[in-house]
N, C-alpha and C positions, 0 to 999 in steps of 0.2 A: 437728162442725165440716161445714162445709158444700164444695163441691166446688169454690167459689174457692178456698177457702183452700189444700185440699189440692194444687192446682196452684202457689200460690204457695208452699206449704212445698216443694212438688217442683222448683221454679224455684229456691227458694235451696237445696238440698241439691242440687243439681246445679253451683252457681257453685265451691265451692272445683276441684272438677278444670277447670273451665273454667278457672276464674283460673291455676290452674297452666299450664295449658296456653298461656294469655297471655301469661303472664310467661316461659316458655320461649320462645313465641316473639317477644317483645319481647328476652329474651336474644340470642337467635340474630341480631335484625335490630341490634345493637349491635354484636354481634362481627363482622356482615358490614361496619356501616358502619366499624368502626376499621380491619380487613384494606382497607378500599376506600383510607379515609385513608390507610394504611400506602401503599399501593401508589401511589396518588398522588404520595405524596410522593419515593418511588423514582422513577417517573416523572419527575417534576418534576428530581429528583438527573440523571438520564440527559441530562435534556433541557437542562440548565445547560452540562453537560459538551461536549453535544454544540454547542453557541451557544459556546462559550469555544474549542472546536477551530476551529469555522468562522472566529470570531473572529482568530484566529491563523494561518489559511490564508494569507491572500495574502502575509503576510512570510516564511511557509515558504516559498512558491511565490517569491518574491525570492529569498529566501537559496540558494535550489535552484539558480534561475536562474544566481544572482553564482558559484559554486561549479560550475557546468557551464560557464559562461565561463570562470573560470581556468584548466579542465579542457584545453579547448579553446584554451586560450592555452598550456599548458605542453605540450600536445600536438602545436603548430604549430611552438613553440621548439624540443623535441626534433626532430621533423621536419626543420627548417630545418640544425639544428647537423648531424643523418645526412648530410644533403644536402652540407654544407660538408666534412664528413670523405670522404665518398666521393669527390667530383669528382676530388682528385688522383689517388684510383686507379683513376678511370673514364679519367681522362684517360692516364695510365699504360698502362691495358687497350690504349685505342686505339693507342698508340706501339707496345706490344708487339706488337699483332696486325696492326699494317703492318710492321714488321722480320720478322714469320714471313712474312708476302706477299711482301716483296721477298727471303729468303731461300730460300724455296721456287720462288719466280722464278727466283732464282741455280741453285738448284741443278737446277733443269728445265734449264736453259741449258748447264748442265753437264754434264749427261746427255747433253742431244741432241747437245753437240759429239763427246763422248766416243764414241757411237753412229754417227757420222761417219765417224769419225776411224778 
């Protein structure tokens, strides 16, 4: 055999380990590509969920604003009712305070007259 043949045989002999390495490398690349595809699909699914949530956001905000408005109206109605309920009591209190002032004035008048007598 010539040196050239020897080199060719050596090159041929080294092919199986190189082929094994290349097959493993190709398998790893395919596995990585498959994982990348799954990750991309997961991201796409998440993005679709976010897009869907964003699409419903204006409707949700409108609904919350309506609920808020209803709550404010209910609070105002309750406040108005409490005010109506308390008005007679406040008027009565004012009358009672006025009567007390008059009674105190009368007591002072009686006490002053008793003192001078």
